[in-house]
N, C-alpha and C positions, 0 to 999 in steps of 0.2 A: 727862542731864535734872536738872534742878534742883529740888531741895525747897524748897516755900516754905509757911512756917506762916502762916494765916489769923490776923487780929488778932482779939480779944474786945474787949467793952464796955470792960474795964478799961485795956487799952492807950488807947483812944480818949479815955477820961476826962479826961486832962490837955490834950487840944486843944481840948475844948468850947468853942465861942466864938470859935475861932480860924480863919481862912483856911487849908484844907489842900489838900493833893494828895494823895488815895488812888489807891495804885497797885492795882489789882483783879488777881485770879487769873489773868484773861485776857490780862493786859498792857496793859489800857486805862488811861485815869488820869481820874479824878472829882475837879474841883475847885470850891470853895466853902466857904461859911460853916459850920463844924460844929455841928450842933445834935443833942444826944443825945434819941433819941425814947424807947428800952426797951432791952433787953439784946439784941435783935436787928437794930434798926435806928438809923441815924441820918439825919438831914435835912442835906442841902446844899443851901444857899440862895445864889442869884446873890449876889455882893458887890458888883458894879457897877450892880446894877438895869437890864440891856442886854435880859435875856431870862429867862423862867422855864425852870427845869430839867423835862425830863419827869419824869412818874411822881410830881409833886410833890417831886421833889429826894431820895425816899426811897432808902436804899442799905444793903443787908443786910451788916454787918458781917463775916459768916463768909466774903463774896466778898473781902474787901481784905486784901492781904498786906504794905502798907508805908504810912507816912503820913509826910508832910513839910510843912513850911511851904510855902505857895504864893507864888509873885512875884505881886506886885500890880501889874503893868503894865499 
């Protein structure tokens, strides 16, 4: 079993305004333009304008374990 640390708002601050790929604790990926909401949530907006994200794009920071720059393909 692998121990994964959850991210904090401080971990995501340098990524604010960038298109990112968040790896969630359940192994799924959330991709979008990162916008900080508060210390508990960030919003991931669709960067290609194709479709709105479910739940207004809100993602709980504590559920994210890794952040990387997303490909813009």
